[in-house]
TIVEX-461825 format. One record per residue (C-alpha): residue number from 1; residue in one letter; x, y, z. Coordinates in nm, 3 decimals. Example, Ala and Ser with C-alpha at 12.3 -4.5 7.8 and 13.67 -1.06 7.14 Angstrom:
2
<node n="1" res="A" east="1.230" north="-0.450" up="0.780"/>
<node n="2" res="S" east="1.367" north="-0.106" up="0.714"/>
***
This chain:
257
<node n="1" res="X" east="-1.921" north="-0.946" up="-1.820"/>
<node n="2" res="X" east="-2.091" north="-1.114" up="-1.529"/>
<node n="3" res="X" east="-2.447" north="-1.000" up="-1.450"/>
<node n="4" res="X" east="-2.453" north="-0.714" up="-1.204"/>
<node n="5" res="X" east="-2.093" north="-0.630" up="-1.250"/>
<node n="6" res="X" east="-2.015" north="-0.270" up="-1.336"/>
<node n="7" res="X" east="-1.721" north="-0.191" up="-1.564"/>
<node n="8" res="X" east="-1.446" north="-0.008" up="-1.387"/>
<node n="9" res="X" east="-1.404" north="0.339" up="-1.531"/>
<node n="10" res="X" east="-1.097" north="0.530" up="-1.438"/>
<node n="11" res="X" east="-1.298" north="0.846" up="-1.394"/>
<node n="12" res="X" east="-1.575" north="0.689" up="-1.188"/>
<node n="13" res="X" east="-1.632" north="0.888" up="-0.868"/>
<node n="14" res="X" east="-1.584" north="0.699" up="-0.539"/>
<node n="15" res="X" east="-1.770" north="0.803" up="-0.228"/>
<node n="16" res="X" east="-1.656" north="0.707" up="0.125"/>
<node n="17" res="X" east="-1.919" north="0.707" up="0.397"/>
<node n="18" res="X" east="-1.979" north="0.556" up="0.742"/>
<node n="19" res="X" east="-2.180" north="0.237" up="0.741"/>
<node n="20" res="X" east="-2.476" north="0.199" up="0.969"/>
<node n="21" res="X" east="-2.739" north="0.023" up="0.756"/>
<node n="22" res="X" east="-2.755" north="-0.351" up="0.830"/>
<node n="23" res="X" east="-2.748" north="-0.441" up="0.455"/>
<node n="24" res="X" east="-2.424" north="-0.237" up="0.408"/>
<node n="25" res="X" east="-2.264" north="-0.402" up="0.701"/>
<node n="26" res="X" east="-2.344" north="-0.746" up="0.558"/>
<node n="27" res="X" east="-2.205" north="-0.628" up="0.229"/>
<node n="28" res="X" east="-1.870" north="-0.547" up="0.407"/>
<node n="29" res="X" east="-1.862" north="-0.902" up="0.542"/>
<node n="30" res="X" east="-1.907" north="-1.046" up="0.197"/>
<node n="31" res="X" east="-1.644" north="-0.813" up="0.048"/>
<node n="32" res="X" east="-1.406" north="-0.933" up="0.328"/>
<node n="33" res="X" east="-1.452" north="-1.292" up="0.198"/>
<node n="34" res="X" east="-1.387" north="-1.183" up="-0.160"/>
<node n="35" res="X" east="-1.065" north="-0.994" up="-0.081"/>
<node n="36" res="X" east="-0.901" north="-1.243" up="0.149"/>
<node n="37" res="X" east="-1.060" north="-1.569" up="0.048"/>
<node n="38" res="X" east="-1.117" north="-1.670" up="0.406"/>
<node n="39" res="X" east="-1.304" north="-1.983" up="0.506"/>
<node n="40" res="X" east="-1.603" north="-1.923" up="0.737"/>
<node n="41" res="X" east="-1.395" north="-1.982" up="1.053"/>
<node n="42" res="X" east="-1.172" north="-1.683" up="0.973"/>
<node n="43" res="X" east="-1.439" north="-1.439" up="0.871"/>
<node n="44" res="X" east="-1.528" north="-1.147" up="1.105"/>
<node n="45" res="X" east="-1.902" north="-1.194" up="1.159"/>
<node n="46" res="X" east="-2.164" north="-0.929" up="1.093"/>
<node n="47" res="X" east="-2.216" north="-0.881" up="1.470"/>
<node n="48" res="X" east="-1.866" north="-0.746" up="1.508"/>
<node n="49" res="X" east="-1.927" north="-0.484" up="1.241"/>
<node n="50" res="X" east="-2.250" north="-0.384" up="1.407"/>
<node n="51" res="X" east="-2.083" north="-0.357" up="1.747"/>
<node n="52" res="X" east="-1.787" north="-0.162" up="1.614"/>
<node n="53" res="X" east="-2.027" north="0.096" up="1.465"/>
<node n="54" res="X" east="-2.202" north="0.137" up="1.797"/>
<node n="55" res="X" east="-1.915" north="0.154" up="2.048"/>
<node n="56" res="X" east="-1.696" north="0.423" up="1.898"/>
<node n="57" res="X" east="-1.517" north="0.230" up="1.632"/>
<node n="58" res="X" east="-1.528" north="0.301" up="1.264"/>
<node n="59" res="X" east="-1.693" north="0.106" up="0.979"/>
<node n="60" res="X" east="-1.641" north="0.284" up="0.658"/>
<node n="61" res="X" east="-1.727" north="0.191" up="0.295"/>
<node n="62" res="X" east="-1.606" north="0.308" up="-0.043"/>
<node n="63" res="X" east="-1.880" north="0.310" up="-0.305"/>
<node n="64" res="X" east="-1.883" north="0.324" up="-0.684"/>
<node n="65" res="X" east="-2.243" north="0.434" up="-0.724"/>
<node n="66" res="X" east="-2.442" north="0.176" up="-0.522"/>
<node n="67" res="X" east="-2.170" north="-0.080" up="-0.526"/>
<node n="68" res="X" east="-1.942" north="-0.121" up="-0.224"/>
<node n="69" res="X" east="-1.584" north="-0.163" up="-0.354"/>
<node n="70" res="X" east="-1.391" north="-0.125" up="-0.035"/>
<node n="71" res="X" east="-1.429" north="-0.102" up="0.340"/>
<node n="72" res="X" east="-1.237" north="-0.053" up="0.663"/>
<node n="73" res="X" east="-1.312" north="-0.149" up="1.022"/>
<node n="74" res="X" east="-1.161" north="-0.016" up="1.336"/>
<node n="75" res="X" east="-1.218" north="-0.074" up="1.709"/>
<node n="76" res="X" east="-1.168" north="0.167" up="2.004"/>
<node n="77" res="X" east="-0.871" north="0.093" up="2.228"/>
<node n="78" res="X" east="-0.725" north="0.218" up="2.548"/>
<node n="79" res="X" east="-0.352" north="0.248" up="2.623"/>
<node n="80" res="X" east="-0.194" north="0.231" up="2.965"/>
<node n="81" res="X" east="-0.231" north="0.572" up="3.131"/>
<node n="82" res="X" east="-0.582" north="0.626" up="2.985"/>
<node n="83" res="X" east="-0.499" north="0.730" up="2.624"/>
<node n="84" res="X" east="-0.768" north="0.644" up="2.378"/>
<node n="85" res="X" east="-0.675" north="0.525" up="2.024"/>
<node n="86" res="X" east="-0.830" north="0.336" up="1.735"/>
<node n="87" res="X" east="-0.711" north="-0.005" up="1.621"/>
<node n="88" res="X" east="-0.775" north="-0.032" up="1.245"/>
<node n="89" res="X" east="-0.822" north="-0.406" up="1.213"/>
<node n="90" res="X" east="-0.910" north="-0.456" up="0.851"/>
<node n="91" res="X" east="-0.908" north="-0.265" up="0.516"/>
<node n="92" res="X" east="-0.989" north="-0.423" up="0.184"/>
<node n="93" res="X" east="-1.052" north="-0.314" up="-0.170"/>
<node n="94" res="X" east="-1.189" north="-0.533" up="-0.452"/>
<node n="95" res="X" east="-0.905" north="-0.643" up="-0.686"/>
<node n="96" res="X" east="-1.040" north="-0.463" up="-0.993"/>
<node n="97" res="X" east="-1.054" north="-0.132" up="-0.801"/>
<node n="98" res="X" east="-0.692" north="-0.137" up="-0.661"/>
<node n="99" res="X" east="-0.429" north="0.114" up="-0.753"/>
<node n="100" res="X" east="-0.690" north="0.389" up="-0.771"/>
<node n="101" res="X" east="-0.624" north="0.551" up="-0.435"/>
<node n="102" res="X" east="-0.925" north="0.402" up="-0.264"/>
<node n="103" res="X" east="-0.724" north="0.261" up="0.026"/>
<node n="104" res="X" east="-0.580" north="0.600" up="0.095"/>
<node n="105" res="X" east="-0.929" north="0.756" up="0.072"/>
<node n="106" res="X" east="-1.045" north="0.520" up="0.342"/>
<node n="107" res="X" east="-0.751" north="0.583" up="0.564"/>
<node n="108" res="X" east="-0.789" north="0.966" up="0.530"/>
<node n="109" res="X" east="-1.161" north="0.930" up="0.619"/>
<node n="110" res="X" east="-1.055" north="0.739" up="0.926"/>
<node n="111" res="X" east="-0.810" north="1.017" up="1.013"/>
<node n="112" res="X" east="-1.072" north="1.293" up="0.968"/>
<node n="113" res="X" east="-1.321" north="1.113" up="1.190"/>
<node n="114" res="X" east="-1.060" north="1.044" up="1.460"/>
<node n="115" res="X" east="-0.938" north="1.404" up="1.460"/>
<node n="116" res="X" east="-1.290" north="1.531" up="1.496"/>
<node n="117" res="X" east="-1.308" north="1.317" up="1.815"/>
<node n="118" res="X" east="-0.972" north="1.437" up="1.953"/>
<node n="119" res="X" east="-0.818" north="1.092" up="1.892"/>
<node n="120" res="X" east="-0.453" north="1.129" up="1.778"/>
<node n="121" res="X" east="-0.337" north="0.772" up="1.727"/>
<node n="122" res="X" east="-0.456" north="0.496" up="1.495"/>
<node n="123" res="X" east="-0.277" north="0.164" up="1.487"/>
<node n="124" res="X" east="-0.287" north="-0.144" up="1.270"/>
<node n="125" res="X" east="-0.078" north="-0.449" up="1.192"/>
<node n="126" res="X" east="0.067" north="-0.540" up="0.854"/>
<node n="127" res="X" east="0.273" north="-0.817" up="0.700"/>
<node n="128" res="X" east="0.641" north="-0.705" up="0.644"/>
<node n="129" res="X" east="0.652" north="-0.940" up="0.346"/>
<node n="130" res="X" east="0.398" north="-0.733" up="0.156"/>
<node n="131" res="X" east="0.623" north="-0.471" up="-0.016"/>
<node n="132" res="X" east="0.360" north="-0.241" up="-0.173"/>
<node n="133" res="X" east="0.152" north="-0.231" up="0.146"/>
<node n="134" res="X" east="0.460" north="-0.150" up="0.360"/>
<node n="135" res="X" east="0.549" north="0.134" up="0.131"/>
<node n="136" res="X" east="0.187" north="0.265" up="0.136"/>
<node n="137" res="X" east="0.169" north="0.254" up="0.514"/>
<node n="138" res="X" east="0.503" north="0.432" up="0.579"/>
<node n="139" res="X" east="0.548" north="0.662" up="0.271"/>
<node n="140" res="X" east="0.199" north="0.737" up="0.170"/>
<node n="141" res="X" east="0.047" north="0.767" up="0.509"/>
<node n="142" res="X" east="0.338" north="0.846" up="0.738"/>
<node n="143" res="X" east="0.307" north="0.562" up="0.984"/>
<node n="144" res="X" east="0.600" north="0.465" up="1.188"/>
<node n="145" res="X" east="0.681" north="0.121" up="1.333"/>
<node n="146" res="X" east="0.845" north="0.031" up="1.671"/>
<node n="147" res="X" east="0.692" north="-0.315" up="1.740"/>
<node n="148" res="X" east="0.703" north="-0.658" up="1.588"/>
<node n="149" res="X" east="0.468" north="-0.937" up="1.682"/>
<node n="150" res="X" east="0.553" north="-1.299" up="1.577"/>
<node n="151" res="X" east="0.270" north="-1.510" up="1.442"/>
<node n="152" res="X" east="-0.001" north="-1.270" up="1.567"/>
<node n="153" res="X" east="-0.304" north="-1.452" up="1.429"/>
<node n="154" res="X" east="-0.172" north="-1.803" up="1.398"/>
<node n="155" res="X" east="-0.237" north="-1.993" up="1.081"/>
<node n="156" res="X" east="-0.523" north="-1.870" up="0.863"/>
<node n="157" res="X" east="-0.720" north="-2.004" up="0.570"/>
<node n="158" res="X" east="-0.638" north="-1.708" up="0.340"/>
<node n="159" res="X" east="-0.435" north="-1.801" up="0.032"/>
<node n="160" res="X" east="-0.279" north="-1.455" up="0.060"/>
<node n="161" res="X" east="-0.097" north="-1.574" up="0.370"/>
<node n="162" res="X" east="0.043" north="-1.883" up="0.192"/>
<node n="163" res="X" east="0.043" north="-2.094" up="0.507"/>
<node n="164" res="X" east="0.322" north="-1.883" up="0.662"/>
<node n="165" res="X" east="0.324" north="-1.770" up="1.024"/>
<node n="166" res="X" east="0.134" north="-1.439" up="1.052"/>
<node n="167" res="X" east="0.429" north="-1.224" up="1.163"/>
<node n="168" res="X" east="0.322" north="-0.861" up="1.190"/>
<node n="169" res="X" east="0.458" north="-0.514" up="1.230"/>
<node n="170" res="X" east="0.247" north="-0.266" up="1.430"/>
<node n="171" res="X" east="0.195" north="0.066" up="1.237"/>
<node n="172" res="X" east="0.160" north="0.370" up="1.459"/>
<node n="173" res="X" east="-0.022" north="0.657" up="1.274"/>
<node n="174" res="X" east="0.021" north="0.977" up="1.475"/>
<node n="175" res="X" east="-0.242" north="1.159" up="1.277"/>
<node n="176" res="X" east="-0.203" north="1.506" up="1.429"/>
<node n="177" res="X" east="0.182" north="1.507" up="1.421"/>
<node n="178" res="X" east="0.397" north="1.707" up="1.178"/>
<node n="179" res="X" east="0.531" north="1.391" up="0.996"/>
<node n="180" res="X" east="0.178" north="1.279" up="0.904"/>
<node n="181" res="X" east="0.052" north="1.630" up="0.822"/>
<node n="182" res="X" east="0.344" north="1.684" up="0.584"/>
<node n="183" res="X" east="0.287" north="1.359" up="0.405"/>
<node n="184" res="X" east="-0.092" north="1.382" up="0.391"/>
<node n="185" res="X" east="-0.087" north="1.749" up="0.280"/>
<node n="186" res="X" east="0.208" north="1.693" up="0.044"/>
<node n="187" res="X" east="0.418" north="1.969" up="0.194"/>
<node n="188" res="X" east="0.790" north="1.974" up="0.259"/>
<node n="189" res="X" east="0.917" north="1.694" up="0.477"/>
<node n="190" res="X" east="1.214" north="1.699" up="0.709"/>
<node n="191" res="X" east="1.494" north="1.472" up="0.583"/>
<node n="192" res="X" east="1.533" north="1.141" up="0.776"/>
<node n="193" res="X" east="1.861" north="1.001" up="0.910"/>
<node n="194" res="X" east="1.881" north="0.634" up="0.836"/>
<node n="195" res="X" east="2.087" north="0.415" up="1.064"/>
<node n="196" res="X" east="1.990" north="0.074" up="0.948"/>
<node n="197" res="X" east="1.801" north="-0.108" up="0.665"/>
<node n="198" res="X" east="1.595" north="-0.429" up="0.669"/>
<node n="199" res="X" east="1.544" north="-0.568" up="0.319"/>
<node n="200" res="X" east="1.273" north="-0.794" up="0.177"/>
<node n="201" res="X" east="1.372" north="-0.950" up="-0.162"/>
<node n="202" res="X" east="1.162" north="-0.813" up="-0.447"/>
<node n="203" res="X" east="1.068" north="-1.161" up="-0.557"/>
<node n="204" res="X" east="0.904" north="-1.248" up="-0.218"/>
<node n="205" res="X" east="0.564" north="-1.292" up="-0.381"/>
<node n="206" res="X" east="0.698" north="-1.558" up="-0.614"/>
<node n="207" res="X" east="0.878" north="-1.730" up="-0.326"/>
<node n="208" res="X" east="0.556" north="-1.744" up="-0.127"/>
<node n="209" res="X" east="0.374" north="-1.921" up="-0.421"/>
<node n="210" res="X" east="0.653" north="-2.144" up="-0.552"/>
<node n="211" res="X" east="0.929" north="-2.180" up="-0.286"/>
<node n="212" res="X" east="0.753" north="-2.153" up="0.049"/>
<node n="213" res="X" east="1.059" north="-2.282" up="0.240"/>
<node n="214" res="X" east="1.266" north="-1.998" up="0.111"/>
<node n="215" res="X" east="0.989" north="-1.755" up="0.200"/>
<node n="216" res="X" east="0.997" north="-1.895" up="0.559"/>
<node n="217" res="X" east="1.377" north="-1.839" up="0.564"/>
<node n="218" res="X" east="1.327" north="-1.475" up="0.460"/>
<node n="219" res="X" east="1.054" north="-1.433" up="0.724"/>
<node n="220" res="X" east="1.272" north="-1.587" up="0.994"/>
<node n="221" res="X" east="1.556" north="-1.348" up="0.905"/>
<node n="222" res="X" east="1.324" north="-1.050" up="0.917"/>
<node n="223" res="X" east="1.197" north="-1.159" up="1.254"/>
<node n="224" res="X" east="1.548" north="-1.160" up="1.405"/>
<node n="225" res="X" east="1.637" north="-0.826" up="1.246"/>
<node n="226" res="X" east="1.324" north="-0.639" up="1.363"/>
<node n="227" res="X" east="1.349" north="-0.778" up="1.716"/>
<node n="228" res="X" east="1.717" north="-0.686" up="1.729"/>
<node n="229" res="X" east="1.695" north="-0.326" up="1.614"/>
<node n="230" res="X" east="1.360" north="-0.252" up="1.792"/>
<node n="231" res="X" east="1.517" north="-0.369" up="2.116"/>
<node n="232" res="X" east="1.785" north="-0.102" up="2.062"/>
<node n="233" res="X" east="1.541" north="0.179" up="2.025"/>
<node n="234" res="X" east="1.528" north="0.220" up="1.648"/>
<node n="235" res="X" east="1.209" north="0.294" up="1.456"/>
<node n="236" res="X" east="1.097" north="0.239" up="1.097"/>
<node n="237" res="X" east="1.073" north="0.592" up="0.961"/>
<node n="238" res="X" east="1.100" north="0.533" up="0.587"/>
<node n="239" res="X" east="1.067" north="0.277" up="0.307"/>
<node n="240" res="X" east="1.210" north="0.246" up="-0.037"/>
<node n="241" res="X" east="1.183" north="0.003" up="-0.327"/>
<node n="242" res="X" east="1.478" north="-0.085" up="-0.543"/>
<node n="243" res="X" east="1.498" north="-0.338" up="-0.826"/>
<node n="244" res="X" east="1.631" north="-0.594" up="-0.577"/>
<node n="245" res="X" east="1.434" north="-0.530" up="-0.265"/>
<node n="246" res="X" east="1.183" north="-0.341" up="-0.055"/>
<node n="247" res="X" east="1.378" north="-0.174" up="0.228"/>
<node n="248" res="X" east="1.258" north="-0.064" up="0.574"/>
<node n="249" res="X" east="1.467" north="0.238" up="0.680"/>
<node n="250" res="X" east="1.534" north="0.267" up="1.051"/>
<node n="251" res="X" east="1.641" north="0.560" up="1.266"/>
<node n="252" res="X" east="1.544" north="0.752" up="1.574"/>
<node n="253" res="X" east="1.201" north="0.908" up="1.621"/>
<node n="254" res="X" east="0.980" north="1.058" up="1.888"/>
<node n="255" res="X" east="0.611" north="1.120" up="1.913"/>
<node n="256" res="X" east="0.671" north="1.500" up="1.864"/>
<node n="257" res="X" east="0.796" north="1.436" up="1.511"/>
***
């Protein structure tokens, strides 16, 4: 085992707390580089973390003892009409700590902090090709999606992006609404009425690595389908995984749901 590395114990308690100490903020920057493998030009600098913590954003860290194993960063935003919201720009967890619920812990800490400040909406972008992440956002958190942004960030240096355009969906997390409350509190949910499906082949990860041209074709198809159905007023309200595909489930939705 590498020096300074702590073995991952399944029962190890994880603590989530706001980051304010300069050393912690620099640790979050380093963790960002570990998770995404960015070159220096794509890294968010320490100054942005410092500013976010001071202007009403959120900089939260997940700790296993003294070791930071995950973080999230959000910035304050303002919608037309004067509605404040938070844009959750980045959340990352070290590979050896994934699938332990740490991402959800960080998101719920974001939600608790926002509700305490009377902020009801948190948004973030995510890659529709990432099947597990899409399911997490929609089914485990209760986010809905009504917007698609082609190539939002341009080309990046992250190997996770495989040189593809950075097409993104915009997750809307209406944290005080009944949909989110039911999912977060694990209470009975109202059934959804599905009108359309948009499917991502289950082998998309392998295509990105080994057949990038086919991955681009899948991405181009998704772009057309999302733009088509969003322009007709449909919303992503569910997600399911089958042996063949990850499927976005679309139907009608309003902010009261």
